[in-house]
N, CA, C and O of each residue as an XYZ file, in Angstrom:
580
protein
N      14.648    325.779     28.780
C      13.947    325.778     30.054
C      12.622    325.037     29.917
O      11.952    325.115     28.888
N      12.265    324.330     30.957
C      10.975    323.633     30.976
C       9.834    324.627     31.178
O       9.999    325.669     31.812
N       8.687    324.282     30.629
C       7.485    325.104     30.798
C       7.007    324.975     32.245
O       6.852    323.857     32.735
N       6.769    326.095     32.941
C       6.304    326.002     34.332
C       4.852    325.550     34.437
O       4.421    325.116     35.505
N       4.095    325.644     33.352
C       2.675    325.304     33.405
C       2.453    323.800     33.274
O       1.837    323.187     34.146
N       2.947    323.205     32.198
C       2.720    321.774     31.989
C       3.877    320.913     32.477
O       3.702    319.714     32.696
N       5.035    321.493     32.648
C       6.249    320.810     33.108
C       6.672    319.688     32.175
O       7.405    318.784     32.577
N       6.212    319.744     30.928
C       6.551    318.718     29.950
C       7.365    319.297     28.790
O       8.367    318.715     28.375
N       6.923    320.458     28.267
C       7.543    321.033     27.090
C       8.662    322.004     27.416
O       8.972    322.267     28.578
N       9.254    322.522     26.364
C      10.326    323.497     26.485
C       9.810    324.861     26.045
O       9.000    324.957     25.123
N      10.281    325.912     26.705
C       9.904    327.274     26.331
C      10.760    327.727     25.165
O      11.979    327.553     25.165
N      10.106    328.312     24.171
C      10.793    328.845     23.008
C      10.452    330.318     22.898
O       9.296    330.708     23.060
N      11.456    331.136     22.622
C      11.247    332.578     22.513
C      10.440    332.897     21.256
O      10.661    332.303     20.201
N       9.509    333.833     21.376
C       8.764    334.327     20.220
C       9.544    335.497     19.624
O      10.058    336.344     20.353
N       9.625    335.536     18.335
C      10.440    336.524     17.638
C       9.912    337.935     17.887
O       8.709    338.178     17.791
N      10.816    338.864     18.206
C      10.535    340.285     18.426
C       9.545    340.550     19.555
O       8.837    341.557     19.539
N       9.496    339.657     20.526
C       8.582    339.837     21.660
C       9.274    339.389     22.936
O      10.162    338.538     22.906
N       8.868    339.961     24.042
C       9.320    339.484     25.347
C       8.341    338.426     25.838
O       7.764    338.548     26.918
N       8.166    337.396     25.034
C       7.219    336.336     25.358
C       7.804    335.002     24.918
O       8.703    334.934     24.080
N       7.262    333.949     25.510
C       7.688    332.598     25.198
C       6.466    331.746     24.930
O       5.367    332.062     25.384
N       6.658    330.666     24.192
C       5.591    329.704     23.934
C       6.122    328.319     24.258
O       7.284    328.005     24.001
N       5.259    327.507     24.822
C       5.628    326.128     25.142
C       5.409    325.272     23.902
O       4.383    325.392     23.232
N       6.365    324.416     23.599
C       6.216    323.557     22.427
C       5.331    322.338     22.706
O       5.042    321.567     21.791
N       4.902    322.156     23.949
C       4.047    321.028     24.285
C       2.595    321.449     24.496
O       1.694    320.944     23.826
N       2.369    322.379     25.434
C       0.990    322.780     25.755
C       0.522    323.990     24.954
O      -0.660    324.332     24.988
N       1.428    324.636     24.238
C       1.123    325.764     23.348
C       0.633    327.017     24.071
O       0.043    327.894     23.440
N       0.860    327.120     25.363
C       0.497    328.333     26.087
C       1.540    329.413     25.815
O       2.715    329.118     25.593
N       1.096    330.659     25.834
C       1.982    331.798     25.636
C       2.221    332.450     26.988
O       1.283    332.715     27.740
N       3.486    332.704     27.286
C       3.872    333.294     28.558
C       4.582    334.612     28.289
O       5.555    334.659     27.537
N       4.089    335.684     28.908
C       4.742    336.982     28.801
C       5.883    337.027     29.806
O       5.749    336.558     30.937
N       6.995    337.590     29.386
C       8.185    337.610     30.234
C       8.463    339.013     30.737
O       8.389    339.984     29.985
N       8.782    339.106     32.009
C       9.307    340.335     32.603
C      10.752    340.024     32.965
O      11.042    339.489     34.035
N      11.652    340.370     32.049
C      13.044    339.966     32.199
C      13.726    340.631     33.382
O      14.634    340.047     33.971
N      13.309    341.843     33.745
C      13.926    342.528     34.878
C      13.634    341.797     36.190
O      14.507    341.699     37.052
N      12.413    341.287     36.344
C      12.027    340.568     37.560
C      12.240    339.064     37.442
O      12.058    338.333     38.415
N      12.628    338.596     36.247
C      12.808    337.175     35.975
C      11.518    336.404     36.225
O      11.519    335.367     36.889
N      10.404    336.931     35.678
C       9.103    336.313     35.862
C       8.460    336.042     34.514
O       8.720    336.742     33.536
N       7.622    335.025     34.473
C       6.772    334.755     33.321
C       5.339    334.630     33.815
O       5.084    334.181     34.932
N       4.412    335.038     32.956
C       2.996    334.990     33.308
C       2.216    334.468     32.114
O       2.474    334.867     30.978
N       1.259    333.575     32.365
C       0.420    333.033     31.304
C      -0.533    334.136     30.842
O      -1.218    334.755     31.657
N      -0.570    334.377     29.526
C      -1.424    335.440     29.008
C      -2.605    334.904     28.209
O      -3.507    335.672     27.875
N      -2.629    333.624     27.894
C      -3.738    333.093     27.095
C      -4.690    332.227     27.921
O      -5.306    331.300     27.395
N      -4.807    332.528     29.204
C      -5.682    331.779     30.093
C      -6.473    332.754     30.959
O      -6.056    333.891     31.178
N      -7.614    332.293     31.443
C      -8.406    333.146     32.335
C      -7.765    333.259     33.714
O      -8.049    334.200     34.455
N      -6.906    332.310     34.060
C      -6.202    332.333     35.338
C      -4.912    333.130     35.194
O      -4.162    332.928     34.239
N      -4.649    334.027     36.127
C      -3.396    334.767     36.112
C      -2.382    333.992     36.939
O      -2.362    334.081     38.167
N      -1.545    333.235     36.250
C      -0.530    332.435     36.919
C       0.834    333.023     36.594
O       1.146    333.297     35.435
N       1.645    333.214     37.632
C       2.962    333.824     37.478
C       3.999    332.952     38.163
O       3.750    332.386     39.228
N       5.175    332.851     37.531
C       6.292    332.110     38.094
C       7.528    332.989     38.058
O       7.681    333.834     37.176
N       8.405    332.781     39.025
C       9.681    333.501     39.062
C      10.791    332.456     38.946
O      10.694    331.359     39.496
N      11.847    332.823     38.215
C      12.982    331.927     38.024
C      13.907    332.019     39.227
O      14.349    333.111     39.584
N      14.206    330.885     39.857
C      15.037    330.873     41.059
C      16.499    330.572     40.762
O      17.329    330.581     41.671
N      16.820    330.309     39.520
C      18.175    329.932     39.146
C      18.280    328.451     38.852
O      19.124    328.029     38.061
N      17.418    327.653     39.492
C      17.403    326.209     39.254
C      16.053    325.737     38.735
O      15.959    324.647     38.171
N      15.019    326.527     38.913
C      13.691    326.125     38.468
C      12.686    327.251     38.677
O      13.030    328.336     39.146
N      11.443    326.967     38.319
C      10.366    327.950     38.464
C       9.696    327.791     39.812
O       9.479    326.673     40.279
N       9.363    328.929     40.448
C       8.604    328.946     41.697
C       7.345    329.745     41.443
O       7.402    330.857     40.917
N       6.210    329.183     41.815
C       4.924    329.805     41.547
C       4.679    330.996     42.476
O       4.963    330.943     43.673
N       4.150    332.059     41.897
C       3.717    333.221     42.679
C       2.198    333.337     42.655
O       1.638    334.398     42.931
N       1.550    332.242     42.325
C       0.101    332.261     42.161
C      -0.589    332.593     43.475
O      -0.339    331.979     44.512
N      -1.449    333.566     43.393
C      -2.282    333.932     44.544
C      -3.717    333.568     44.204
O      -4.202    333.924     43.130
N      -4.402    332.870     45.090
C      -5.777    332.492     44.763
C      -6.683    333.714     44.657
O      -6.569    334.671     45.423
N      -7.577    333.649     43.690
C      -8.560    334.710     43.528
C      -9.647    334.499     44.583
O     -10.480    333.602     44.449
N      -9.638    335.323     45.630
C     -10.537    335.093     46.762
C     -11.999    335.335     46.408
O     -12.889    334.824     47.087
N     -12.259    336.104     45.361
C     -13.653    336.330     44.981
C     -14.230    335.124     44.252
O     -15.430    334.864     44.347
N     -13.394    334.384     43.525
C     -13.886    333.288     42.711
C     -13.803    331.933     43.411
O     -14.672    331.089     43.191
N     -12.812    331.701     44.228
C     -12.584    330.385     44.804
C     -13.736    329.897     45.685
O     -14.142    328.747     45.518
N     -14.289    330.684     46.608
C     -15.424    330.174     47.393
C     -16.627    329.847     46.512
O     -17.345    328.883     46.776
N     -16.849    330.637     45.477
C     -17.958    330.356     44.573
C     -17.756    329.020     43.867
O     -18.705    328.254     43.704
N     -16.543    328.740     43.456
C     -16.248    327.471     42.787
C     -16.492    326.306     43.742
O     -17.111    325.313     43.359
N     -16.013    326.416     44.975
C     -16.176    325.322     45.930
C     -17.636    325.136     46.350
O     -18.079    324.000     46.522
N     -18.380    326.210     46.518
C     -19.807    326.094     46.869
C     -20.572    325.447     45.728
O     -21.409    324.572     45.952
N     -20.285    325.880     44.498
C     -20.948    325.292     43.335
C     -20.601    323.816     43.212
O     -21.476    322.999     42.924
N     -19.340    323.464     43.424
C     -18.929    322.059     43.355
C     -19.651    321.240     44.420
O     -20.116    320.134     44.140
N     -19.750    321.769     45.631
C     -20.449    321.049     46.694
C     -21.928    320.850     46.396
O     -22.475    319.774     46.636
N     -22.571    321.883     45.876
C     -23.991    321.764     45.533
C     -24.212    320.792     44.386
O     -25.153    319.999     44.412
N     -23.343    320.851     43.374
C     -23.467    319.946     42.245
C     -23.228    318.504     42.664
O     -23.771    317.579     42.061
N     -22.429    318.317     43.679
C     -22.145    316.970     44.171
C     -23.260    316.464     45.089
O     -23.641    315.297     45.005
N     -23.784    317.319     45.960
C     -24.714    316.867     46.995
C     -26.185    316.855     46.569
O     -26.922    315.934     46.923
N     -26.612    317.860     45.821
C     -28.042    317.974     45.536
C     -28.622    316.841     44.686
O     -29.593    316.223     45.123
N     -28.093    316.534     43.511
C     -28.740    315.479     42.709
C     -28.764    314.121     43.404
O     -29.804    313.463     43.440
N     -27.632    313.698     43.953
C     -27.602    312.417     44.666
C     -28.464    312.439     45.911
O     -29.090    311.437     46.257
N     -28.499    313.594     46.597
C     -29.323    313.720     47.794
C     -30.809    313.624     47.499
O     -31.557    313.007     48.257
N     -31.239    314.231     46.401
C     -32.657    314.169     46.023
C     -33.055    312.736     45.692
O     -34.127    312.278     46.088
N     -32.189    312.027     44.966
C     -32.503    310.641     44.616
C     -32.470    309.753     45.851
O     -33.327    308.883     46.001
N     -31.502    309.952     46.738
C     -31.444    309.160     47.970
C     -32.656    309.441     48.855
O     -33.216    308.526     49.459
N     -33.057    310.708     48.929
C     -34.240    311.052     49.725
C     -35.495    310.409     49.143
O     -36.321    309.885     49.891
N     -35.651    310.442     47.822
C     -36.828    309.816     47.218
C     -36.799    308.303     47.404
O     -37.851    307.679     47.541
N     -35.623    307.714     47.409
C     -35.510    306.274     47.654
C     -35.894    305.937     49.087
O     -36.461    304.876     49.348
N     -35.586    306.839     50.019
C     -35.929    306.615     51.429
C     -37.421    306.850     51.676
O     -38.066    306.084     52.392
N     -37.966    307.916     51.076
C     -39.373    308.258     51.300
C     -40.302    307.283     50.585
O     -41.363    306.937     51.105
N     -39.905    306.840     49.397
C     -40.729    305.921     48.615
C     -40.006    304.581     48.466
O     -39.442    304.314     47.405
N     -40.006    303.735     49.492
C     -39.287    302.454     49.415
C     -39.994    301.509     48.447
O     -41.159    301.721     48.113
N     -39.297    300.470     47.997
C     -39.926    299.509     47.090
C     -41.042    298.733     47.792
O     -41.021    298.566     49.012
N     -42.014    298.264     47.009
C     -43.147    297.529     47.575
C     -42.712    296.174     48.122
O     -43.174    295.756     49.183
N     -41.832    295.491     47.409
C     -41.339    294.188     47.858
C     -39.878    294.344     48.270
O     -38.991    294.262     47.420
N     -39.610    294.568     49.558
C     -38.217    294.742     49.973
C     -37.411    293.464     49.741
O     -37.878    292.351     49.980
N     -36.196    293.670     49.271
C     -35.296    292.531     49.047
C     -33.979    292.824     49.768
O     -33.648    293.983     50.014
N     -33.238    291.778     50.102
C     -31.954    292.019     50.782
C     -30.975    292.703     49.822
O     -31.012    292.484     48.611
N     -30.133    293.503     50.373
C     -29.154    294.213     49.551
C     -29.630    295.606     49.191
O     -30.582    296.127     49.772
N     -28.960    296.192     48.236
C     -29.299    297.550     47.815
C     -30.499    297.557     46.890
O     -30.654    296.675     46.046
N     -31.344    298.558     47.056
C     -32.489    298.716     46.163
C     -32.067    299.494     44.935
O     -30.972    300.052     44.884
N     -32.945    299.526     43.947
C     -32.662    300.267     42.715
C     -32.417    301.742     43.019
O     -31.513    302.348     42.445
N     -33.209    302.320     43.909
C     -33.045    303.738     44.256
C     -31.697    304.033     44.904
O     -31.092    305.071     44.636
N     -31.228    303.127     45.751
C     -29.930    303.322     46.389
C     -28.785    303.195     45.369
O     -27.822    303.962     45.401
N     -28.911    302.220     44.475
C     -27.894    302.063     43.424
C     -27.884    303.295     42.531
O     -26.821    303.794     42.162
N     -29.075    303.786     42.182
C     -29.186    304.972     41.326
C     -28.573    306.202     42.022
O     -27.904    307.009     41.376
N     -28.799    306.343     43.319
C     -28.225    307.466     44.067
C     -26.694    307.372     44.083
O     -26.011    308.384     43.929
N     -26.157    306.169     44.266
C     -24.690    305.995     44.264
C     -24.109    306.310     42.897
O     -23.074    306.969     42.804
N     -24.759    305.850     41.833
C     -24.286    306.151     40.480
C     -24.359    307.651     40.185
O     -23.461    308.205     39.550
N     -25.414    308.298     40.638
C     -25.540    309.740     40.443
C     -24.439    310.482     41.178
O     -23.834    311.406     40.634
N     -24.179    310.078     42.413
C     -23.107    310.699     43.184
C     -21.758    310.498     42.501
O     -20.974    311.442     42.411
N     -21.469    309.282     42.013
C     -20.189    309.001     41.353
C     -20.034    309.807     40.070
O     -18.961    310.354     39.812
N     -21.079    309.886     39.269
C     -21.003    310.650     38.013
C     -20.816    312.143     38.288
O     -20.034    312.806     37.607
N     -21.521    312.664     39.269
C     -21.367    314.083     39.590
C     -19.999    314.358     40.229
O     -19.448    315.446     40.065
N     -19.453    313.385     40.951
C     -18.108    313.553     41.502
C     -17.083    313.657     40.375
O     -16.152    314.457     40.459
N     -17.247    312.855     39.324
C     -16.338    312.952     38.175
C     -16.466    314.308     37.490
O     -15.461    314.888     37.080
N     -17.687    314.819     37.360
C     -17.888    316.131     36.749
C     -17.244    317.225     37.593
O     -16.606    318.130     37.055
N     -17.409    317.148     38.908
C     -16.823    318.146     39.811
C     -15.306    318.103     39.748
O     -14.664    319.153     39.708
N     -14.713    316.901     39.738
C     -13.262    316.788     39.637
C     -12.751    317.370     38.320
O     -11.708    318.024     38.289
N     -13.489    317.131     37.233
C     -13.110    317.691     35.933
C     -13.180    319.224     35.966
O     -12.275    319.897     35.474
N     -14.243    319.768     36.540
C     -14.372    321.229     36.606
C     -13.286    321.857     37.472
O     -12.757    322.913     37.124
N     -12.947    321.226     38.591
C     -11.879    321.755     39.441
C     -10.524    321.675     38.735
O      -9.712    322.593     38.852
N     -10.274    320.591     38.006
C      -9.015    320.476     37.251
C      -8.947    321.543     36.166
O      -7.879    322.104     35.917
N     -10.072    321.830     35.519
C     -10.105    322.894     34.507
C      -9.894    324.263     35.142
O      -9.165    325.091     34.596
N     -10.519    324.507     36.278
C     -10.423    325.816     36.919
C      -9.013    326.082     37.427
O      -8.474    327.168     37.210
N      -8.410    325.109     38.099
C      -7.104    325.316     38.699
C      -5.944    324.953     37.765
O      -4.781    325.140     38.124
N      -6.255    324.432     36.559
C      -5.239    324.073     35.575
C      -4.142    323.221     36.202
O      -2.967    323.588     36.182
N      -4.537    322.090     36.754
C      -3.610    321.158     37.377
C      -2.625    320.674     36.307
O      -3.053    320.213     35.249
N      -1.310    320.771     36.563
C      -0.333    320.442     35.517
C      -0.484    319.031     34.943
O      -0.355    318.853     33.732
N      -0.752    318.035     35.770
C      -0.926    316.677     35.261
C      -2.132    316.615     34.327
O      -2.073    315.962     33.285
N      -3.216    317.282     34.686
C      -4.415    317.307     33.858
C      -4.133    317.999     32.522
O      -4.560    317.519     31.472
N      -3.421    319.119     32.561
C      -3.103    319.847     31.332
C      -2.237    318.986     30.421
O      -2.466    318.940     29.212
N      -1.245    318.305     30.989
C      -0.368    317.447     30.186
C      -1.154    316.302     29.544
O      -0.954    315.996     28.369
N      -2.044    315.669     30.307
C      -2.860    314.586     29.753
C      -3.799    315.093     28.662
O      -4.001    314.422     27.650
N      -4.368    316.272     28.867
C      -5.272    316.840     27.879
C      -4.543    317.131     26.571
O      -5.072    316.870     25.491
N      -3.338    317.670     26.668
C      -2.558    317.977     25.472
C      -2.152    316.690     24.760
O      -2.213    316.619     23.532
N      -1.743    315.681     25.510
C      -1.357    314.413     24.882
C      -2.530    313.756     24.169
O      -2.370    313.238     23.064
N      -3.709    313.772     24.790
C      -4.888    313.201     24.139
C      -5.253    313.979     22.880
O      -5.651    313.386     21.877
N      -5.121    315.292     22.925
C      -5.410    316.113     21.746
C      -4.431    315.808     20.625
O      -4.826    315.712     19.463
N      -3.162    315.656     20.963
C      -2.162    315.328     19.936
C      -2.405    313.944     19.343
O      -2.211    313.758     18.142
N      -2.823    312.967     20.148
C      -3.124    311.641     19.635
C      -4.310    311.687     18.684
O      -4.310    311.021     17.648
N      -5.313    312.471     19.035
C      -6.512    312.554     18.207
C      -6.224    313.229     16.871
O      -6.816    312.872     15.852
N      -5.308    314.212     16.875
C      -5.000    314.925     15.649
C      -4.074    314.141     14.723
O      -4.060    314.377     13.515
N      -3.302    313.210     15.283
C      -2.372    312.478     14.410
C      -2.899    311.131     14.004
O      -2.230    310.401     13.272
């Protein structure tokens, strides 16, 4: 069976346990054989899947206490630094105006782009996006070999 988390590796049974391990992403999944469900046990996120006979279906329910905090923090991290630099560029314009973008405007755009990359990385880490997890595991395997 394919791993429901990374969708790349195969699940292998752990000896003398009702648990499985993925041979690709190395996550451990506890199995409830009566309900035909597996749940990730080595992650801060409680992700559960049920076997439908042809594949895994996610039973993941968003944590309502944590999700708004994550999105508010992401929005603030994205808006505040670039906004402060853009505001300072507007309030303190250059002495010799030139056509095109000023240094302050370029700096604000670069700050916004860099913080957008950080926010996207944090959201991918928080929600454990399968494509992100697969890429992370592949890069780790390349670095180790």
